[in-house]
C-alpha positions as CSV (number, residue, x, y, z in Angstrom):
1,M,-62.9,205.5,63.7
2,G,-62.2,208.3,66.2
3,T,-63.8,208.7,69.5
4,R,-66.2,211.6,70.3
5,E,-63.3,213.4,72.0
6,D,-61.1,213.0,69.0
7,V,-63.6,214.8,66.8
8,A,-65.1,217.3,69.3
9,E,-64.6,220.9,68.4
10,Y,-65.7,224.0,70.2
11,S,-66.4,227.6,69.3
12,I,-64.4,230.5,70.8
13,A,-67.3,231.4,73.1
14,A,-67.4,227.8,74.4
15,V,-63.6,227.6,74.9
16,S,-63.8,230.9,76.8
17,K,-66.5,229.6,79.1
18,L,-64.7,226.3,79.7
19,S,-61.3,227.7,80.3
20,G,-62.0,231.1,81.8
21,I,-59.9,232.9,79.2
22,G,-61.4,235.9,77.4
23,C,-62.1,235.6,73.6
24,H,-59.8,238.6,73.0
25,A,-56.9,237.0,74.8
26,L,-57.4,233.8,72.7
27,R,-57.2,235.7,69.5
28,V,-54.1,237.7,70.7
29,W,-52.3,234.6,71.8
30,E,-53.0,232.9,68.4
31,R,-51.3,235.8,66.6
32,R,-48.5,236.5,69.1
33,Y,-47.5,233.0,70.2
34,G,-48.9,230.7,67.6
35,F,-51.2,228.9,70.1
36,P,-54.0,228.0,70.3
37,T,-54.3,226.8,66.6
38,P,-58.0,226.5,65.8
39,R,-59.1,225.5,62.4
40,R,-61.6,227.6,60.4
41,S,-65.0,226.4,59.6
42,P,-66.4,227.0,56.1
43,S,-68.1,230.2,57.4
44,G,-64.8,231.4,58.9
45,H,-65.4,230.7,62.6
46,R,-62.7,229.4,64.8
47,R,-63.1,225.8,65.9
48,Y,-60.9,224.4,68.7
49,P,-60.2,220.7,69.3
50,A,-60.8,219.2,72.7
51,D,-57.1,218.6,73.4
52,Q,-56.3,222.4,73.0
53,V,-59.2,223.2,75.4
54,R,-57.6,220.9,78.0
55,I,-54.2,222.7,77.6
56,L,-55.9,226.2,77.7
57,E,-57.5,225.3,81.0
58,Q,-54.1,224.4,82.4
59,V,-52.7,227.7,81.0
60,A,-55.5,229.6,82.8
61,S,-54.6,227.8,86.0
62,R,-50.9,228.7,85.7
63,L,-51.8,232.4,85.1
64,R,-54.1,232.4,88.2
65,E,-51.1,231.1,90.1
66,G,-49.0,234.1,89.0
67,G,-47.3,232.7,85.9
68,A,-46.4,235.0,83.0
69,I,-48.1,234.2,79.7
70,G,-44.8,234.3,77.7
71,D,-43.2,231.8,80.0
72,V,-46.2,229.5,79.8
73,M,-46.3,229.6,76.0
74,V,-42.6,228.8,75.9
75,E,-43.3,225.7,78.0
76,I,-46.1,224.7,75.6
77,R,-43.8,224.9,72.6
78,G,-40.9,223.2,74.4
79,K,-42.5,220.2,76.1
80,G,-46.2,220.8,76.6
81,L,-48.2,221.1,79.8
82,N,-48.7,217.9,81.7
83,G,-50.9,219.0,84.6
84,E,-50.1,218.8,88.3
85,D,-50.1,215.6,90.4
86,K,-52.9,214.0,88.5
87,P,-54.3,214.4,85.0
88,S,-56.4,217.4,84.4
89,L,-60.0,216.4,83.8
90,T,-61.7,219.2,82.0
91,P,-65.3,219.5,80.7
92,A,-64.1,219.3,77.1
93,R,-62.3,216.0,77.6
94,L,-65.0,214.4,79.6
95,C,-68.0,215.5,77.6
96,G,-67.7,212.5,75.3
97,S,-67.6,209.9,78.0
98,H,-69.9,211.5,80.5
99,C,-72.6,213.4,78.7
100,G,-72.4,212.6,74.9
101,D,-74.9,209.7,75.1
102,L,-77.1,211.7,77.5
103,I,-77.4,214.6,75.0
104,D,-78.0,212.1,72.2
105,R,-81.0,210.7,74.0
106,L,-82.3,214.2,74.8
107,Q,-81.9,215.2,71.2
108,A,-84.0,212.2,70.2
109,G,-86.7,213.1,72.7
110,H,-86.1,209.9,74.8
111,L,-86.7,211.4,78.2
112,A,-87.0,208.1,80.1
113,G,-83.8,206.9,78.5
114,A,-82.1,210.2,79.3
115,D,-83.1,209.8,83.0
116,E,-81.6,206.3,83.0
117,E,-78.4,207.5,81.4
118,Y,-78.1,210.5,83.8
119,A,-78.6,208.2,86.8
120,R,-75.9,205.8,85.4
121,V,-73.4,208.6,84.7
122,I,-73.7,210.3,88.1
123,E,-73.6,207.1,90.2
124,G,-70.9,207.5,92.8
125,M,-70.2,211.1,91.9
126,I,-70.1,213.8,94.6
127,P,-72.4,216.8,93.9
128,V,-69.6,219.1,92.7
129,D,-68.5,216.5,90.2
130,R,-72.0,216.1,88.9
131,L,-72.0,219.8,88.2
132,R,-68.5,220.1,86.9
133,L,-68.3,216.9,84.8
134,V,-71.8,216.4,83.6
135,L,-74.3,219.3,83.9
136,Q,-72.1,222.3,83.0
137,P,-70.3,220.6,80.1
138,G,-73.7,219.2,79.0
139,L,-75.1,222.7,78.7
140,V,-72.0,223.7,76.7
141,E,-72.3,220.6,74.4
142,V,-76.0,221.4,73.7
143,G,-75.1,224.9,72.7
144,E,-72.3,223.7,70.5
145,R,-74.5,221.2,68.7
146,W,-76.9,224.0,67.9
147,F,-74.0,226.2,66.8
148,R,-72.7,223.4,64.5
149,G,-76.2,222.9,63.0
150,E,-76.4,219.4,64.5
151,C,-79.7,220.0,66.3
152,D,-82.8,222.2,65.9
153,V,-83.9,224.9,68.3
154,Y,-86.7,222.7,69.8
155,Q,-84.1,220.0,70.6
156,E,-81.7,222.5,72.2
157,H,-84.6,223.9,74.3
158,G,-85.7,220.4,75.3
159,A,-82.2,219.3,76.4
160,T,-81.5,222.6,78.2
161,S,-84.8,222.2,80.1
162,F,-83.9,218.7,81.2
163,L,-80.4,219.8,82.4
164,R,-81.9,222.9,84.2
165,R,-84.3,220.5,86.1
166,K,-81.3,218.5,87.2
167,L,-79.5,221.7,88.4
168,L,-82.6,222.6,90.4
169,L,-82.6,219.2,92.1
170,L,-78.9,219.5,92.8
171,L,-79.5,222.9,94.4
172,E,-82.3,221.5,96.6
173,E,-80.0,218.7,97.7
174,A,-77.2,221.1,98.5
175,Q,-79.5,223.4,100.5
176,A,-80.9,220.5,102.5
177,G,-77.3,219.5,103.5
178,N,-76.4,223.1,104.4
179,R,-78.4,223.5,107.6
180,T,-76.3,226.2,109.3
181,P,-74.9,228.4,106.5
182,S,-72.1,230.7,107.7
183,R,-72.9,233.6,105.3
184,S,-75.3,234.6,102.6
185,A,-75.1,236.0,99.1
186,L,-77.7,237.5,96.7
187,V,-77.4,235.7,93.3
188,G,-79.1,236.6,90.0
189,T,-78.8,238.5,86.8
190,V,-79.6,242.2,85.9
191,Q,-82.3,243.6,83.7
192,G,-82.2,242.2,80.2
193,D,-80.2,239.0,81.0
194,R,-82.5,236.0,81.2
195,H,-79.8,233.2,81.3
196,E,-80.3,231.2,84.4
197,G,-77.6,228.5,84.1
198,G,-74.8,230.5,85.7
199,V,-77.1,231.6,88.5
200,L,-78.1,228.0,89.3
201,M,-74.5,226.7,89.1
202,L,-73.1,229.4,91.3
203,S,-75.9,228.9,93.8
204,I,-75.1,225.2,94.1
205,L,-71.4,225.9,94.6
206,L,-72.1,228.5,97.3
207,E,-74.4,226.1,99.1
208,L,-71.7,223.4,99.0
209,A,-69.2,225.9,100.4
210,G,-71.5,226.5,103.4
211,W,-73.1,229.8,102.2
212,R,-76.8,230.4,101.7
213,A,-77.5,231.4,98.1
214,L,-80.5,233.9,98.1
215,S,-81.5,233.7,94.4
216,L,-83.4,236.6,93.0
217,G,-83.7,234.9,89.6
218,V,-83.0,236.7,86.3
219,D,-83.8,239.9,84.5
220,L,-84.0,242.1,87.7
221,P,-83.4,245.8,87.8
222,V,-80.4,246.8,89.9
223,R,-82.6,248.9,92.2
224,E,-84.2,245.7,93.4
225,Y,-80.8,244.4,94.4
226,Q,-80.2,247.6,96.3
227,K,-83.4,247.1,98.2
228,A,-82.5,243.5,99.0
229,V,-79.1,244.5,100.3
230,E,-80.6,247.1,102.6
231,S,-83.3,244.7,103.9
232,W,-81.5,241.3,104.0
233,K,-77.9,242.5,104.6
234,P,-76.2,239.7,102.7
235,D,-72.4,239.2,102.8
236,A,-72.1,239.5,99.0
237,V,-73.9,240.2,95.8
238,C,-73.0,237.8,93.0
239,L,-74.3,238.5,89.5
240,S,-74.0,236.6,86.2
241,F,-73.5,238.5,83.0
242,V,-74.0,236.4,79.8
243,L,-74.9,239.4,77.7
244,S,-72.8,242.6,77.5
245,R,-75.7,244.9,76.5
246,N,-75.7,248.1,78.5
247,I,-73.0,246.7,80.6
248,N,-71.4,250.1,81.4
249,K,-74.7,251.4,82.6
250,R,-75.4,248.4,84.7
251,F,-71.9,248.6,86.3
252,G,-72.5,252.3,87.1
253,E,-75.8,251.3,88.9
254,L,-74.1,248.5,90.8
255,A,-71.3,250.8,91.9
256,R,-73.9,252.6,94.1
257,I,-74.1,249.5,96.3
258,R,-71.4,250.4,98.9
259,S,-72.1,248.3,102.0
260,T,-71.6,244.9,100.4
261,P,-69.1,243.7,97.8
262,V,-70.5,243.1,94.4
263,F,-69.0,240.2,92.3
264,V,-69.7,239.9,88.6
265,G,-69.0,236.8,86.6
266,G,-70.2,235.1,83.4
267,R,-69.1,235.0,79.8
268,S,-69.2,238.7,79.2
269,I,-67.1,239.6,82.2
270,L,-64.1,237.9,80.7
271,N,-63.9,240.9,78.3
272,Y,-64.8,243.6,80.8
273,Q,-62.7,242.9,83.9
274,G,-60.9,246.3,83.8
275,L,-64.2,248.1,83.5
276,A,-65.7,246.2,86.4
277,R,-62.7,247.1,88.6
278,R,-63.0,250.8,87.7
279,H,-66.5,250.7,89.0
280,G,-65.4,249.1,92.3
281,L,-66.8,245.6,91.3
282,F,-65.0,242.3,91.7
283,P,-64.7,240.4,88.4
284,L,-64.9,236.6,88.7
285,T,-63.0,234.5,86.2
286,G,-62.2,230.8,85.7
287,P,-64.3,227.7,86.7
288,G,-67.1,228.0,89.2
289,E,-65.0,226.5,92.1
290,V,-62.4,229.2,91.5
291,A,-65.0,232.0,91.4
292,V,-66.5,230.8,94.7
293,G,-63.0,230.7,96.2
294,Q,-62.5,234.3,95.1
295,I,-65.7,235.4,96.7
296,I,-65.0,233.7,100.0
297,A,-61.4,235.0,100.2
298,E,-62.4,238.6,99.5
299,V,-65.3,238.6,102.0
300,E,-63.3,236.9,104.7
301,A,-60.2,239.2,104.3
302,N,-61.8,242.6,103.8
303,W,-65.5,242.8,104.7
304,G,-65.7,241.5,108.3
305,R,-68.3,239.2,109.7
306,R,-72.0,239.7,109.3
307,A,-74.8,238.1,111.2
308,N,-76.3,235.2,109.4
309,N,-79.5,236.3,107.6
310,A,-80.3,233.0,105.9
């Protein structure tokens, strides 16, 4: 009988989120290079096995390092990718061993058992690994189970609520350990986008990197971010876009913020990177740690030093 990893399959949206590769690019590579090779569900949707998600994460890493997609695909066909100095541990590979049982308990409504399982899983993990190896892939797994029809909406909401509480606790822990933040960033989503997961995860990673995350929550008009920039003078504005509704309009509004760099990330941005740049915004791609590295590098290199307003 196969393990959970052997049978795990992911939608194109989940693969995009885990690897940082846009859905359009995944479809183009499939046609042009013959990889990835998802199977089709009875309804015609692409379903990607966990081992291909692992390889795609490594492909994304090679591209960020300046590699050419044609060369990387030749390597895949010739001998495969084997990671760097140590095996690549991606959310897709680790979901079975680190959060599968946790999600099972949440789906069954066993909250006490879920708390025990979570405590067992994270024992000895540093905060960033709790986020990268348990909470973020856990949220993806919950969404995938709902997509596959393996859980009802109430179960998805219950599990997501549990994971969100753990994210909030991790954020409080990170803030308590970050007593003298070097810089600050506004974090949130724009009007119409109510998805908080990306906001919380980015806030945690910024705090762990020594920045103060000034969260304005979700579903906030851009004019309120403009007021906050004028009043609090943060070093950056970091916004998560899960939805692409009215994205051109929102980018146009954000382009009016001139005194502070505006970074835009999230699932939708993978398909709108060029549009973001044309509006003077900085698109964030790849895993959260990569996105935070992009933010810090850009601010340090091109936007000078601001007084700490945390």
